[in-house]
C-alpha positions as CSV (number, residue, x, y, z in Angstrom):
1,X,0.0,0.0,0.0
2,X,1.4,3.4,-1.0
3,X,0.9,6.7,0.7
4,X,-0.7,8.1,-2.5
5,X,-3.7,6.0,-2.0
6,X,-4.5,7.1,1.6
7,X,-7.3,9.6,2.0
8,X,-7.8,9.6,5.8
9,X,-5.8,8.6,8.8
10,X,-7.7,8.0,12.1
11,X,-6.4,7.3,15.6
12,X,-2.9,7.2,17.0
13,X,-0.5,4.4,16.3
14,X,3.2,3.6,16.1
15,X,5.2,2.1,13.4
16,X,4.9,-1.7,13.1
17,X,1.5,-1.7,14.8
18,X,-1.4,-3.5,13.1
19,X,-3.9,-1.1,11.6
20,X,-7.3,-1.5,9.8
21,X,-7.7,-0.4,6.2
22,X,-11.2,0.7,5.3
23,X,-13.0,1.6,2.1
24,X,-14.7,4.9,1.5
25,X,-17.9,3.6,3.3
26,X,-15.9,2.6,6.5
27,X,-16.0,-1.1,5.8
28,X,-12.8,-2.9,6.8
29,X,-11.1,-4.5,3.8
30,X,-7.7,-5.4,5.2
31,X,-5.3,-5.2,8.2
32,X,-1.6,-4.7,8.1
33,X,1.6,-3.8,9.8
34,X,2.2,-0.1,9.1
35,X,5.7,1.3,8.4
36,X,4.9,4.8,9.7
37,X,3.4,6.2,12.9
38,X,0.1,8.1,12.7
39,X,1.8,11.5,12.9
40,X,4.1,10.9,9.9
41,X,1.3,9.2,8.0
42,X,-0.8,12.3,8.3
43,X,2.0,14.3,6.7
44,X,2.6,11.9,3.7
45,X,-1.0,10.7,3.0
46,X,-1.8,11.3,-0.7
47,X,1.8,11.9,-1.6
48,X,4.1,10.1,-4.0
49,X,6.7,7.7,-2.5
50,X,9.5,9.8,-4.1
51,X,8.4,12.8,-2.0
52,X,8.4,11.1,1.4
53,X,12.0,11.9,2.4
54,X,11.6,15.5,1.6
55,X,8.4,15.8,3.6
56,X,9.5,13.8,6.7
57,X,13.2,14.7,6.6
58,X,14.3,11.1,6.5
59,X,14.3,8.3,4.0
60,X,11.5,5.9,5.2
61,X,10.0,2.9,3.5
62,X,8.6,3.2,0.0
63,X,5.4,1.5,1.1
64,X,3.1,2.3,4.0
65,X,2.2,-1.4,4.3
66,X,4.2,-3.9,2.4
67,X,2.2,-6.6,0.7
68,X,3.9,-9.3,2.8
69,X,2.5,-7.6,5.9
70,X,-1.1,-7.2,4.6
71,X,-4.1,-9.5,5.0
72,X,-7.2,-8.9,3.0
73,X,-10.5,-9.4,4.8
């Protein structure tokens, strides 16, 4: 999952915690281990992966949730 596809971030969480992914209607569609905390994810949501380092000031992961850490519901 890429930051560009994220529209809304809700709640507070740390990197490597399990988070819910919901569709536009609020229905859970997946769960996964997130590579960014909620504060950083708020900053990069909707942005292209190439822009993450410039926004956050450090080179993080290209993906918000890697496919190996994602389970579809």
